[in-house]
mmCIF file as Biopython writes it, N, C-alpha, C and O atoms, coordinates in Angstrom:
data_model
#
loop_
_atom_site.group_PDB
_atom_site.id
_atom_site.type_symbol
_atom_site.label_atom_id
_atom_site.label_alt_id
_atom_site.label_comp_id
_atom_site.label_asym_id
_atom_site.label_entity_id
_atom_site.label_seq_id
_atom_site.pdbx_PDB_ins_code
_atom_site.Cartn_x
_atom_site.Cartn_y
_atom_site.Cartn_z
_atom_site.occupancy
_atom_site.B_iso_or_equiv
_atom_site.auth_seq_id
_atom_site.auth_asym_id
_atom_site.pdbx_PDB_model_num
ATOM 1   N N  . UNK A ? 1  ? 1.080   -1.249 -0.003 1.0 0.0 1  A 1 
ATOM 2   C CA . UNK A ? 1  ? 0.706   0.508  0.043  1.0 0.0 1  A 1 
ATOM 3   C C  . UNK A ? 1  ? 1.380   1.028  -0.108 1.0 0.0 1  A 1 
ATOM 4   O O  . UNK A ? 1  ? 2.591   0.840  0.007  1.0 0.0 1  A 1 
ATOM 5   N N  . UNK A ? 2  ? 0.745   1.954  -0.451 1.0 0.0 2  A 1 
ATOM 6   C CA . UNK A ? 2  ? 1.128   3.788  -1.005 1.0 0.0 2  A 1 
ATOM 7   C C  . UNK A ? 2  ? 0.685   4.223  0.433  1.0 0.0 2  A 1 
ATOM 8   O O  . UNK A ? 2  ? -0.372  4.064  1.044  1.0 0.0 2  A 1 
ATOM 9   N N  . UNK A ? 3  ? 2.103   4.949  0.821  1.0 0.0 3  A 1 
ATOM 10  C CA . UNK A ? 3  ? 1.320   5.633  1.775  1.0 0.0 3  A 1 
ATOM 11  C C  . UNK A ? 3  ? 1.098   6.972  1.317  1.0 0.0 3  A 1 
ATOM 12  O O  . UNK A ? 3  ? 1.782   7.183  0.315  1.0 0.0 3  A 1 
ATOM 13  N N  . UNK A ? 4  ? 0.340   8.057  1.695  1.0 0.0 4  A 1 
ATOM 14  C CA . UNK A ? 4  ? -0.183  8.942  1.426  1.0 0.0 4  A 1 
ATOM 15  C C  . UNK A ? 4  ? 1.002   9.858  1.954  1.0 0.0 4  A 1 
ATOM 16  O O  . UNK A ? 4  ? 1.678   9.622  2.955  1.0 0.0 4  A 1 
ATOM 17  N N  . UNK A ? 5  ? 1.148   11.082 0.994  1.0 0.0 5  A 1 
ATOM 18  C CA . UNK A ? 5  ? 2.230   12.285 1.075  1.0 0.0 5  A 1 
ATOM 19  C C  . UNK A ? 5  ? 1.105   13.607 2.206  1.0 0.0 5  A 1 
ATOM 20  O O  . UNK A ? 5  ? -0.037  13.961 1.910  1.0 0.0 5  A 1 
ATOM 21  N N  . UNK A ? 6  ? 1.706   13.955 3.143  1.0 0.0 6  A 1 
ATOM 22  C CA . UNK A ? 6  ? 1.757   14.487 4.792  1.0 0.0 6  A 1 
ATOM 23  C C  . UNK A ? 6  ? 1.915   16.304 3.676  1.0 0.0 6  A 1 
ATOM 24  O O  . UNK A ? 6  ? 2.630   16.592 2.717  1.0 0.0 6  A 1 
ATOM 25  N N  . UNK A ? 7  ? 0.931   17.056 4.405  1.0 0.0 7  A 1 
ATOM 26  C CA . UNK A ? 7  ? 1.857   18.484 4.883  1.0 0.0 7  A 1 
ATOM 27  C C  . UNK A ? 7  ? 2.531   18.596 5.337  1.0 0.0 7  A 1 
ATOM 28  O O  . UNK A ? 7  ? 3.721   18.731 5.054  1.0 0.0 7  A 1 
ATOM 29  N N  . UNK A ? 8  ? 1.677   18.571 6.735  1.0 0.0 8  A 1 
ATOM 30  C CA . UNK A ? 8  ? 2.732   18.673 7.751  1.0 0.0 8  A 1 
ATOM 31  C C  . UNK A ? 8  ? 4.319   16.995 7.959  1.0 0.0 8  A 1 
ATOM 32  O O  . UNK A ? 8  ? 4.340   15.859 7.487  1.0 0.0 8  A 1 
ATOM 33  N N  . UNK A ? 9  ? 5.186   17.656 8.744  1.0 0.0 9  A 1 
ATOM 34  C CA . UNK A ? 9  ? 5.960   16.852 8.756  1.0 0.0 9  A 1 
ATOM 35  C C  . UNK A ? 9  ? 5.587   16.076 10.083 1.0 0.0 9  A 1 
ATOM 36  O O  . UNK A ? 9  ? 4.805   16.411 10.973 1.0 0.0 9  A 1 
ATOM 37  N N  . UNK A ? 10 ? 6.356   14.966 9.963  1.0 0.0 10 A 1 
ATOM 38  C CA . UNK A ? 10 ? 6.007   13.883 11.548 1.0 0.0 10 A 1 
ATOM 39  C C  . UNK A ? 10 ? 6.986   13.912 12.634 1.0 0.0 10 A 1 
ATOM 40  O O  . UNK A ? 10 ? 6.619   13.923 13.809 1.0 0.0 10 A 1 
ATOM 41  N N  . UNK A ? 11 ? 7.907   13.923 12.377 1.0 0.0 11 A 1 
ATOM 42  C CA . UNK A ? 11 ? 9.357   14.353 13.479 1.0 0.0 11 A 1 
ATOM 43  C C  . UNK A ? 11 ? 9.322   15.579 13.822 1.0 0.0 11 A 1 
ATOM 44  O O  . UNK A ? 11 ? 9.957   15.573 14.876 1.0 0.0 11 A 1 
ATOM 45  N N  . UNK A ? 12 ? 8.787   17.314 13.503 1.0 0.0 12 A 1 
ATOM 46  C CA . UNK A ? 12 ? 8.477   17.759 14.385 1.0 0.0 12 A 1 
ATOM 47  C C  . UNK A ? 12 ? 6.974   18.613 15.068 1.0 0.0 12 A 1 
ATOM 48  O O  . UNK A ? 12 ? 6.531   19.747 15.246 1.0 0.0 12 A 1 
ATOM 49  N N  . UNK A ? 13 ? 6.651   17.308 15.256 1.0 0.0 13 A 1 
ATOM 50  C CA . UNK A ? 13 ? 5.094   17.579 14.808 1.0 0.0 13 A 1 
ATOM 51  C C  . UNK A ? 13 ? 5.229   16.780 16.108 1.0 0.0 13 A 1 
ATOM 52  O O  . UNK A ? 13 ? 4.443   17.186 16.964 1.0 0.0 13 A 1 
ATOM 53  N N  . UNK A ? 14 ? 5.952   15.824 16.475 1.0 0.0 14 A 1 
ATOM 54  C CA . UNK A ? 14 ? 6.377   14.996 17.660 1.0 0.0 14 A 1 
ATOM 55  C C  . UNK A ? 14 ? 6.876   15.434 18.445 1.0 0.0 14 A 1 
ATOM 56  O O  . UNK A ? 14 ? 6.425   15.479 19.589 1.0 0.0 14 A 1 
ATOM 57  N N  . UNK A ? 15 ? 8.062   15.940 18.056 1.0 0.0 15 A 1 
ATOM 58  C CA . UNK A ? 15 ? 8.966   16.854 19.206 1.0 0.0 15 A 1 
ATOM 59  C C  . UNK A ? 15 ? 7.859   17.891 19.638 1.0 0.0 15 A 1 
ATOM 60  O O  . UNK A ? 15 ? 7.750   17.971 20.861 1.0 0.0 15 A 1 
ATOM 61  N N  . UNK A ? 16 ? 7.094   18.628 18.983 1.0 0.0 16 A 1 
ATOM 62  C CA . UNK A ? 16 ? 6.762   19.496 19.447 1.0 0.0 16 A 1 
ATOM 63  C C  . UNK A ? 16 ? 5.586   19.058 20.443 1.0 0.0 16 A 1 
ATOM 64  O O  . UNK A ? 16 ? 4.976   19.903 21.098 1.0 0.0 16 A 1 
ATOM 65  N N  . UNK A ? 17 ? 5.248   17.424 20.533 1.0 0.0 17 A 1 
ATOM 66  C CA . UNK A ? 17 ? 4.310   16.840 21.690 1.0 0.0 17 A 1 
ATOM 67  C C  . UNK A ? 17 ? 4.707   16.316 22.815 1.0 0.0 17 A 1 
ATOM 68  O O  . UNK A ? 17 ? 4.208   16.321 23.940 1.0 0.0 17 A 1 
ATOM 69  N N  . UNK A ? 18 ? 5.902   15.749 22.278 1.0 0.0 18 A 1 
ATOM 70  C CA . UNK A ? 18 ? 7.546   15.690 23.629 1.0 0.0 18 A 1 
ATOM 71  C C  . UNK A ? 18 ? 7.499   16.969 24.712 1.0 0.0 18 A 1 
ATOM 72  O O  . UNK A ? 18 ? 7.262   16.842 25.914 1.0 0.0 18 A 1 
ATOM 73  N N  . UNK A ? 19 ? 7.790   18.287 23.986 1.0 0.0 19 A 1 
ATOM 74  C CA . UNK A ? 19 ? 8.194   19.576 24.503 1.0 0.0 19 A 1 
ATOM 75  C C  . UNK A ? 19 ? 7.181   20.035 25.480 1.0 0.0 19 A 1 
ATOM 76  O O  . UNK A ? 19 ? 7.505   20.783 26.403 1.0 0.0 19 A 1 
ATOM 77  N N  . UNK A ? 20 ? 5.594   19.489 25.267 1.0 0.0 20 A 1 
ATOM 78  C CA . UNK A ? 20 ? 4.386   19.487 25.324 1.0 0.0 20 A 1 
ATOM 79  C C  . UNK A ? 20 ? 4.365   18.914 27.582 1.0 0.0 20 A 1 
ATOM 80  O O  . UNK A ? 20 ? 3.541   19.054 28.486 1.0 0.0 20 A 1 
ATOM 81  N N  . UNK A ? 21 ? 5.277   18.518 27.514 1.0 0.0 21 A 1 
ATOM 82  C CA . UNK A ? 21 ? 5.198   17.191 28.267 1.0 0.0 21 A 1 
ATOM 83  C C  . UNK A ? 21 ? 4.518   15.186 27.616 1.0 0.0 21 A 1 
ATOM 84  O O  . UNK A ? 21 ? 4.338   14.165 28.280 1.0 0.0 21 A 1 
ATOM 85  N N  . UNK A ? 22 ? 4.421   15.341 26.770 1.0 0.0 22 A 1 
ATOM 86  C CA . UNK A ? 22 ? 4.049   14.245 26.300 1.0 0.0 22 A 1 
ATOM 87  C C  . UNK A ? 22 ? 5.401   13.306 26.372 1.0 0.0 22 A 1 
ATOM 88  O O  . UNK A ? 22 ? 6.282   13.659 25.588 1.0 0.0 22 A 1 
ATOM 89  N N  . UNK A ? 23 ? 5.720   12.071 27.260 1.0 0.0 23 A 1 
ATOM 90  C CA . UNK A ? 23 ? 6.877   11.494 27.337 1.0 0.0 23 A 1 
ATOM 91  C C  . UNK A ? 23 ? 6.952   10.893 26.474 1.0 0.0 23 A 1 
ATOM 92  O O  . UNK A ? 23 ? 7.915   11.315 25.833 1.0 0.0 23 A 1 
ATOM 93  N N  . UNK A ? 24 ? 6.085   9.321  25.525 1.0 0.0 24 A 1 
ATOM 94  C CA . UNK A ? 24 ? 5.329   8.031  24.870 1.0 0.0 24 A 1 
ATOM 95  C C  . UNK A ? 24 ? 4.386   9.166  23.875 1.0 0.0 24 A 1 
ATOM 96  O O  . UNK A ? 24 ? 3.401   9.846  24.163 1.0 0.0 24 A 1 
ATOM 97  N N  . UNK A ? 25 ? 5.078   9.042  22.750 1.0 0.0 25 A 1 
ATOM 98  C CA . UNK A ? 25 ? 2.999   9.592  21.499 1.0 0.0 25 A 1 
ATOM 99  C C  . UNK A ? 25 ? 3.481   7.378  21.165 1.0 0.0 25 A 1 
ATOM 100 O O  . UNK A ? 25 ? 4.354   6.556  21.443 1.0 0.0 25 A 1 
ATOM 101 N N  . UNK A ? 26 ? 2.287   7.475  20.502 1.0 0.0 26 A 1 
ATOM 102 C CA . UNK A ? 26 ? 2.208   6.257  19.239 1.0 0.0 26 A 1 
ATOM 103 C C  . UNK A ? 26 ? 2.622   7.270  18.300 1.0 0.0 26 A 1 
ATOM 104 O O  . UNK A ? 26 ? 2.452   8.475  18.488 1.0 0.0 26 A 1 
ATOM 105 N N  . UNK A ? 27 ? 3.296   6.643  17.050 1.0 0.0 27 A 1 
ATOM 106 C CA . UNK A ? 27 ? 2.224   6.871  15.860 1.0 0.0 27 A 1 
ATOM 107 C C  . UNK A ? 27 ? 1.016   7.367  15.468 1.0 0.0 27 A 1 
ATOM 108 O O  . UNK A ? 27 ? 0.741   8.389  14.839 1.0 0.0 27 A 1 
ATOM 109 N N  . UNK A ? 28 ? 0.161   6.288  16.040 1.0 0.0 28 A 1 
ATOM 110 C CA . UNK A ? 28 ? -1.246  6.916  15.802 1.0 0.0 28 A 1 
ATOM 111 C C  . UNK A ? 28 ? -1.557  7.859  16.764 1.0 0.0 28 A 1 
ATOM 112 O O  . UNK A ? 28 ? -2.534  8.527  16.426 1.0 0.0 28 A 1 
ATOM 113 N N  . UNK A ? 29 ? -1.113  8.148  17.784 1.0 0.0 29 A 1 
ATOM 114 C CA . UNK A ? 29 ? -2.030  9.466  17.929 1.0 0.0 29 A 1 
ATOM 115 C C  . UNK A ? 29 ? -1.060  10.244 16.714 1.0 0.0 29 A 1 
ATOM 116 O O  . UNK A ? 29 ? -1.884  10.305 15.802 1.0 0.0 29 A 1 
ATOM 117 N N  . UNK A ? 30 ? 0.033   10.786 16.246 1.0 0.0 30 A 1 
ATOM 118 C CA . UNK A ? 30 ? 0.996   11.875 15.978 1.0 0.0 30 A 1 
ATOM 119 C C  . UNK A ? 30 ? 0.136   11.576 14.413 1.0 0.0 30 A 1 
ATOM 120 O O  . UNK A ? 30 ? 0.099   12.535 13.641 1.0 0.0 30 A 1 
ATOM 121 N N  . UNK A ? 31 ? -0.341  10.646 14.101 1.0 0.0 31 A 1 
ATOM 122 C CA . UNK A ? 31 ? -1.552  10.674 13.038 1.0 0.0 31 A 1 
ATOM 123 C C  . UNK A ? 31 ? -2.255  10.442 12.809 1.0 0.0 31 A 1 
ATOM 124 O O  . UNK A ? 31 ? -2.529  10.055 11.672 1.0 0.0 31 A 1 
ATOM 125 N N  . UNK A ? 32 ? -3.632  10.592 14.510 1.0 0.0 32 A 1 
ATOM 126 C CA . UNK A ? 32 ? -4.409  11.851 14.354 1.0 0.0 32 A 1 
ATOM 127 C C  . UNK A ? 32 ? -4.203  13.355 14.752 1.0 0.0 32 A 1 
ATOM 128 O O  . UNK A ? 32 ? -4.813  14.411 14.917 1.0 0.0 32 A 1 
ATOM 129 N N  . UNK A ? 33 ? -3.137  12.866 14.795 1.0 0.0 33 A 1 
ATOM 130 C CA . UNK A ? 33 ? -3.199  14.682 15.208 1.0 0.0 33 A 1 
ATOM 131 C C  . UNK A ? 33 ? -2.413  15.510 13.446 1.0 0.0 33 A 1 
ATOM 132 O O  . UNK A ? 33 ? -2.683  16.688 13.209 1.0 0.0 33 A 1 
ATOM 133 N N  . UNK A ? 34 ? -1.823  14.977 12.790 1.0 0.0 34 A 1 
ATOM 134 C CA . UNK A ? 34 ? -1.928  15.559 11.579 1.0 0.0 34 A 1 
ATOM 135 C C  . UNK A ? 34 ? -3.136  15.272 11.174 1.0 0.0 34 A 1 
ATOM 136 O O  . UNK A ? 34 ? -3.856  16.265 11.065 1.0 0.0 34 A 1 
ATOM 137 N N  . UNK A ? 35 ? -3.591  14.325 10.925 1.0 0.0 35 A 1 
ATOM 138 C CA . UNK A ? 35 ? -5.274  14.289 10.306 1.0 0.0 35 A 1 
ATOM 139 C C  . UNK A ? 35 ? -5.537  15.805 10.739 1.0 0.0 35 A 1 
ATOM 140 O O  . UNK A ? 35 ? -5.128  16.767 10.090 1.0 0.0 35 A 1 
ATOM 141 N N  . UNK A ? 36 ? -6.139  15.876 11.705 1.0 0.0 36 A 1 
ATOM 142 C CA . UNK A ? 36 ? -7.113  16.783 12.317 1.0 0.0 36 A 1 
ATOM 143 C C  . UNK A ? 36 ? -6.487  18.454 11.801 1.0 0.0 36 A 1 
ATOM 144 O O  . UNK A ? 36 ? -7.171  19.321 11.258 1.0 0.0 36 A 1 
ATOM 145 N N  . UNK A ? 37 ? -4.583  18.583 12.269 1.0 0.0 37 A 1 
ATOM 146 C CA . UNK A ? 37 ? -3.920  19.728 11.457 1.0 0.0 37 A 1 
ATOM 147 C C  . UNK A ? 37 ? -4.702  20.386 10.349 1.0 0.0 37 A 1 
ATOM 148 O O  . UNK A ? 37 ? -5.426  21.371 10.203 1.0 0.0 37 A 1 
ATOM 149 N N  . UNK A ? 38 ? -4.157  19.254 9.539  1.0 0.0 38 A 1 
ATOM 150 C CA . UNK A ? 38 ? -4.921  19.290 8.338  1.0 0.0 38 A 1 
ATOM 151 C C  . UNK A ? 38 ? -6.312  19.753 7.388  1.0 0.0 38 A 1 
ATOM 152 O O  . UNK A ? 38 ? -6.693  20.506 6.491  1.0 0.0 38 A 1 
ATOM 153 N N  . UNK A ? 39 ? -6.682  18.813 8.217  1.0 0.0 39 A 1 
ATOM 154 C CA . UNK A ? 39 ? -8.137  19.291 7.799  1.0 0.0 39 A 1 
ATOM 155 C C  . UNK A ? 39 ? -8.968  20.980 7.923  1.0 0.0 39 A 1 
ATOM 156 O O  . UNK A ? 39 ? -9.503  21.857 7.245  1.0 0.0 39 A 1 
ATOM 157 N N  . UNK A ? 40 ? -8.526  20.548 9.535  1.0 0.0 40 A 1 
ATOM 158 C CA . UNK A ? 40 ? -8.742  22.100 10.193 1.0 0.0 40 A 1 
ATOM 159 C C  . UNK A ? 40 ? -7.294  23.956 9.249  1.0 0.0 40 A 1 
ATOM 160 O O  . UNK A ? 40 ? -7.064  25.154 9.087  1.0 0.0 40 A 1 
ATOM 161 N N  . UNK A ? 41 ? -7.059  22.996 9.112  1.0 0.0 41 A 1 
ATOM 162 C CA . UNK A ? 41 ? -6.578  24.129 7.754  1.0 0.0 41 A 1 
ATOM 163 C C  . UNK A ? 41 ? -7.433  24.254 6.575  1.0 0.0 41 A 1 
ATOM 164 O O  . UNK A ? 41 ? -8.251  25.083 6.176  1.0 0.0 41 A 1 
ATOM 165 N N  . UNK A ? 42 ? -6.949  23.115 6.144  1.0 0.0 42 A 1 
ATOM 166 C CA . UNK A ? 42 ? -8.055  23.993 5.002  1.0 0.0 42 A 1 
ATOM 167 C C  . UNK A ? 42 ? -9.488  24.635 5.243  1.0 0.0 42 A 1 
ATOM 168 O O  . UNK A ? 42 ? -9.942  25.624 4.669  1.0 0.0 42 A 1 
ATOM 169 N N  . UNK A ? 43 ? -9.977  24.016 6.019  1.0 0.0 43 A 1 
ATOM 170 C CA . UNK A ? 43 ? -11.230 24.322 6.255  1.0 0.0 43 A 1 
ATOM 171 C C  . UNK A ? 43 ? -11.146 26.561 6.994  1.0 0.0 43 A 1 
ATOM 172 O O  . UNK A ? 43 ? -12.092 27.345 7.068  1.0 0.0 43 A 1 
ATOM 173 N N  . UNK A ? 44 ? -10.012 26.750 7.269  1.0 0.0 44 A 1 
ATOM 174 C CA . UNK A ? 44 ? -9.663  27.974 7.470  1.0 0.0 44 A 1 
ATOM 175 C C  . UNK A ? 44 ? -8.663  29.100 6.350  1.0 0.0 44 A 1 
ATOM 176 O O  . UNK A ? 44 ? -8.308  30.260 6.558  1.0 0.0 44 A 1 
ATOM 177 N N  . UNK A ? 45 ? -8.370  28.018 4.897  1.0 0.0 45 A 1 
ATOM 178 C CA . UNK A ? 45 ? -8.178  28.562 4.171  1.0 0.0 45 A 1 
ATOM 179 C C  . UNK A ? 45 ? -8.959  28.781 3.828  1.0 0.0 45 A 1 
ATOM 180 O O  . UNK A ? 45 ? -9.022  29.996 3.639  1.0 0.0 45 A 1 
ATOM 181 N N  . UNK A ? 46 ? -10.429 27.896 3.357  1.0 0.0 46 A 1 
ATOM 182 C CA . UNK A ? 46 ? -11.485 28.532 2.889  1.0 0.0 46 A 1 
ATOM 183 C C  . UNK A ? 46 ? -12.433 29.469 3.669  1.0 0.0 46 A 1 
ATOM 184 O O  . UNK A ? 46 ? -13.477 29.960 3.241  1.0 0.0 46 A 1 
ATOM 185 N N  . UNK A ? 47 ? -12.033 29.584 4.555  1.0 0.0 47 A 1 
ATOM 186 C CA . UNK A ? 47 ? -12.649 30.907 5.381  1.0 0.0 47 A 1 
ATOM 187 C C  . UNK A ? 47 ? -12.350 31.709 4.721  1.0 0.0 47 A 1 
ATOM 188 O O  . UNK A ? 47 ? -12.989 32.673 4.301  1.0 0.0 47 A 1 
ATOM 189 N N  . UNK A ? 48 ? -11.478 31.437 4.581  1.0 0.0 48 A 1 
ATOM 190 C CA . UNK A ? 48 ? -10.071 33.305 4.329  1.0 0.0 48 A 1 
ATOM 191 C C  . UNK A ? 48 ? -10.350 33.370 3.354  1.0 0.0 48 A 1 
ATOM 192 O O  . UNK A ? 48 ? -10.854 34.493 3.317  1.0 0.0 48 A 1 
ATOM 193 N N  . UNK A ? 49 ? -10.448 32.804 1.997  1.0 0.0 49 A 1 
ATOM 194 C CA . UNK A ? 49 ? -10.702 33.121 1.071  1.0 0.0 49 A 1 
ATOM 195 C C  . UNK A ? 49 ? -11.122 33.869 0.800  1.0 0.0 49 A 1 
ATOM 196 O O  . UNK A ? 49 ? -10.917 34.865 0.106  1.0 0.0 49 A 1 
ATOM 197 N N  . UNK A ? 50 ? -12.624 32.980 1.996  1.0 0.0 50 A 1 
ATOM 198 C CA . UNK A ? 50 ? -13.699 33.927 1.930  1.0 0.0 50 A 1 
ATOM 199 C C  . UNK A ? 50 ? -14.542 35.108 1.278  1.0 0.0 50 A 1 
ATOM 200 O O  . UNK A ? 50 ? -15.269 35.437 0.340  1.0 0.0 50 A 1 
ATOM 201 N N  . UNK A ? 51 ? -13.905 35.516 2.481  1.0 0.0 51 A 1 
ATOM 202 C CA . UNK A ? 51 ? -13.340 36.510 3.332  1.0 0.0 51 A 1 
ATOM 203 C C  . UNK A ? 51 ? -12.548 37.686 2.455  1.0 0.0 51 A 1 
ATOM 204 O O  . UNK A ? 51 ? -12.905 38.836 2.200  1.0 0.0 51 A 1 
ATOM 205 N N  . UNK A ? 52 ? -10.722 36.594 1.907  1.0 0.0 52 A 1 
ATOM 206 C CA . UNK A ? 52 ? -10.122 38.019 0.326  1.0 0.0 52 A 1 
ATOM 207 C C  . UNK A ? 52 ? -11.050 38.273 -0.310 1.0 0.0 52 A 1 
ATOM 208 O O  . UNK A ? 52 ? -11.143 39.468 -0.589 1.0 0.0 52 A 1 
ATOM 209 N N  . UNK A ? 53 ? -12.837 36.788 -1.171 1.0 0.0 53 A 1 
ATOM 210 C CA . UNK A ? 53 ? -12.838 37.901 -1.999 1.0 0.0 53 A 1 
ATOM 211 C C  . UNK A ? 53 ? -14.143 38.178 -2.145 1.0 0.0 53 A 1 
ATOM 212 O O  . UNK A ? 53 ? -14.698 38.354 -3.230 1.0 0.0 53 A 1 
ATOM 213 N N  . UNK A ? 54 ? -14.729 38.230 -0.929 1.0 0.0 54 A 1 
ATOM 214 C CA . UNK A ? 54 ? -15.188 39.315 -0.677 1.0 0.0 54 A 1 
ATOM 215 C C  . UNK A ? 54 ? -15.589 40.438 -0.425 1.0 0.0 54 A 1 
ATOM 216 O O  . UNK A ? 54 ? -16.737 40.863 -0.297 1.0 0.0 54 A 1 
ATOM 217 N N  . UNK A ? 55 ? -14.266 41.108 -0.325 1.0 0.0 55 A 1 
ATOM 218 C CA . UNK A ? 55 ? -12.985 41.859 -0.418 1.0 0.0 55 A 1 
ATOM 219 C C  . UNK A ? 55 ? -12.218 42.321 -1.700 1.0 0.0 55 A 1 
ATOM 220 O O  . UNK A ? 55 ? -11.268 43.102 -1.640 1.0 0.0 55 A 1 
ATOM 221 N N  . UNK A ? 56 ? -12.456 42.053 -2.284 1.0 0.0 56 A 1 
ATOM 222 C CA . UNK A ? 56 ? -12.391 41.519 -4.318 1.0 0.0 56 A 1 
ATOM 223 C C  . UNK A ? 56 ? -10.961 41.648 -4.442 1.0 0.0 56 A 1 
ATOM 224 O O  . UNK A ? 56 ? -10.520 42.531 -5.177 1.0 0.0 56 A 1 
ATOM 225 N N  . UNK A ? 57 ? -10.046 40.750 -3.713 1.0 0.0 57 A 1 
ATOM 226 C CA . UNK A ? 57 ? -8.855  40.548 -3.315 1.0 0.0 57 A 1 
ATOM 227 C C  . UNK A ? 57 ? -8.965  38.302 -3.566 1.0 0.0 57 A 1 
ATOM 228 O O  . UNK A ? 57 ? -9.753  37.369 -3.412 1.0 0.0 57 A 1 
ATOM 229 N N  . UNK A ? 58 ? -7.824  38.540 -3.934 1.0 0.0 58 A 1 
ATOM 230 C CA . UNK A ? 58 ? -7.387  37.217 -4.459 1.0 0.0 58 A 1 
ATOM 231 C C  . UNK A ? 58 ? -6.111  36.896 -3.419 1.0 0.0 58 A 1 
ATOM 232 O O  . UNK A ? 58 ? -5.744  35.795 -3.008 1.0 0.0 58 A 1 
ATOM 233 N N  . UNK A ? 59 ? -5.696  37.887 -3.204 1.0 0.0 59 A 1 
ATOM 234 C CA . UNK A ? 59 ? -4.827  37.123 -1.746 1.0 0.0 59 A 1 
ATOM 235 C C  . UNK A ? 59 ? -5.624  37.227 -0.189 1.0 0.0 59 A 1 
ATOM 236 O O  . UNK A ? 59 ? -6.518  37.957 0.239  1.0 0.0 59 A 1 
ATOM 237 N N  . UNK A ? 60 ? -4.876  36.193 0.361  1.0 0.0 60 A 1 
ATOM 238 C CA . UNK A ? 60 ? -4.975  36.043 1.268  1.0 0.0 60 A 1 
ATOM 239 C C  . UNK A ? 60 ? -3.775  36.777 3.132  1.0 0.0 60 A 1 
ATOM 240 O O  . UNK A ? 60 ? -2.681  36.565 3.654  1.0 0.0 60 A 1 
ATOM 241 N N  . UNK A ? 61 ? -4.838  37.509 3.328  1.0 0.0 61 A 1 
ATOM 242 C CA . UNK A ? 61 ? -4.397  38.225 3.917  1.0 0.0 61 A 1 
ATOM 243 C C  . UNK A ? 61 ? -4.617  37.547 5.004  1.0 0.0 61 A 1 
ATOM 244 O O  . UNK A ? 61 ? -5.362  36.567 5.002  1.0 0.0 61 A 1 
ATOM 245 N N  . UNK A ? 62 ? -3.630  38.238 6.710  1.0 0.0 62 A 1 
ATOM 246 C CA . UNK A ? 62 ? -3.480  38.059 7.766  1.0 0.0 62 A 1 
ATOM 247 C C  . UNK A ? 62 ? -5.205  38.485 8.232  1.0 0.0 62 A 1 
ATOM 248 O O  . UNK A ? 62 ? -6.283  37.937 8.465  1.0 0.0 62 A 1 
ATOM 249 N N  . UNK A ? 63 ? -4.660  39.653 8.179  1.0 0.0 63 A 1 
ATOM 250 C CA . UNK A ? 63 ? -6.681  39.541 8.085  1.0 0.0 63 A 1 
ATOM 251 C C  . UNK A ? 63 ? -7.879  38.706 8.430  1.0 0.0 63 A 1 
ATOM 252 O O  . UNK A ? 63 ? -8.698  38.525 9.331  1.0 0.0 63 A 1 
ATOM 253 N N  . UNK A ? 64 ? -7.480  38.219 7.017  1.0 0.0 64 A 1 
ATOM 254 C CA . UNK A ? 64 ? -8.482  37.537 6.407  1.0 0.0 64 A 1 
ATOM 255 C C  . UNK A ? 64 ? -8.585  36.005 7.216  1.0 0.0 64 A 1 
ATOM 256 O O  . UNK A ? 64 ? -9.639  35.476 7.571  1.0 0.0 64 A 1 
ATOM 257 N N  . UNK A ? 65 ? -7.348  35.509 7.383  1.0 0.0 65 A 1 
ATOM 258 C CA . UNK A ? 65 ? -6.810  34.429 8.334  1.0 0.0 65 A 1 
ATOM 259 C C  . UNK A ? 65 ? -6.554  35.018 9.673  1.0 0.0 65 A 1 
ATOM 260 O O  . UNK A ? 65 ? -5.354  35.055 9.943  1.0 0.0 65 A 1 
ATOM 261 N N  . UNK A ? 66 ? -7.611  35.643 10.889 1.0 0.0 66 A 1 
ATOM 262 C CA . UNK A ? 66 ? -7.512  36.020 11.106 1.0 0.0 66 A 1 
ATOM 263 C C  . UNK A ? 66 ? -9.093  36.023 11.556 1.0 0.0 66 A 1 
ATOM 264 O O  . UNK A ? 66 ? -9.241  35.960 12.776 1.0 0.0 66 A 1 
ATOM 265 N N  . UNK A ? 67 ? -10.079 36.075 10.921 1.0 0.0 67 A 1 
ATOM 266 C CA . UNK A ? 67 ? -10.927 36.598 11.054 1.0 0.0 67 A 1 
ATOM 267 C C  . UNK A ? 67 ? -12.093 35.481 10.356 1.0 0.0 67 A 1 
ATOM 268 O O  . UNK A ? 67 ? -13.294 35.745 10.422 1.0 0.0 67 A 1 
ATOM 269 N N  . UNK A ? 68 ? -11.444 33.849 9.493  1.0 0.0 68 A 1 
ATOM 270 C CA . UNK A ? 68 ? -11.332 32.766 10.039 1.0 0.0 68 A 1 
ATOM 271 C C  . UNK A ? 68 ? -11.244 31.615 11.656 1.0 0.0 68 A 1 
ATOM 272 O O  . UNK A ? 68 ? -11.580 30.581 12.234 1.0 0.0 68 A 1 
ATOM 273 N N  . UNK A ? 69 ? -10.756 32.443 11.652 1.0 0.0 69 A 1 
ATOM 274 C CA . UNK A ? 69 ? -9.644  31.714 12.578 1.0 0.0 69 A 1 
ATOM 275 C C  . UNK A ? 69 ? -11.562 31.831 14.218 1.0 0.0 69 A 1 
ATOM 276 O O  . UNK A ? 69 ? -12.296 31.021 14.783 1.0 0.0 69 A 1 
ATOM 277 N N  . UNK A ? 70 ? -11.431 32.944 14.185 1.0 0.0 70 A 1 
ATOM 278 C CA . UNK A ? 70 ? -11.892 33.299 15.419 1.0 0.0 70 A 1 
ATOM 279 C C  . UNK A ? 70 ? -13.516 33.283 14.512 1.0 0.0 70 A 1 
ATOM 280 O O  . UNK A ? 70 ? -14.398 33.008 15.325 1.0 0.0 70 A 1 
ATOM 281 N N  . UNK A ? 71 ? -13.958 33.450 13.421 1.0 0.0 71 A 1 
ATOM 282 C CA . UNK A ? 71 ? -15.298 32.462 12.928 1.0 0.0 71 A 1 
ATOM 283 C C  . UNK A ? 71 ? -15.223 31.138 12.885 1.0 0.0 71 A 1 
ATOM 284 O O  . UNK A ? 71 ? -16.309 30.581 13.049 1.0 0.0 71 A 1 
ATOM 285 N N  . UNK A ? 72 ? -14.292 30.437 12.719 1.0 0.0 72 A 1 
ATOM 286 C CA . UNK A ? 72 ? -14.260 28.680 12.847 1.0 0.0 72 A 1 
ATOM 287 C C  . UNK A ? 72 ? -14.117 28.622 14.154 1.0 0.0 72 A 1 
ATOM 288 O O  . UNK A ? 72 ? -14.044 27.531 14.720 1.0 0.0 72 A 1 
#
């Protein structure tokens, strides 16, 4: 079975989890967090793009992303 190409890197995310206090982290736990972060990032980007288009812009700005984070 072919591996799915991930957007976020596995190792830095695992290191972040350890830095946050999780001494032992399973591969499945990291994968679950990866799926969540990718899904959340896609939803935020779609919402930020709607805000940009509403303002008649093509570029997503920091303000658009901030609004998307507040909205979702």
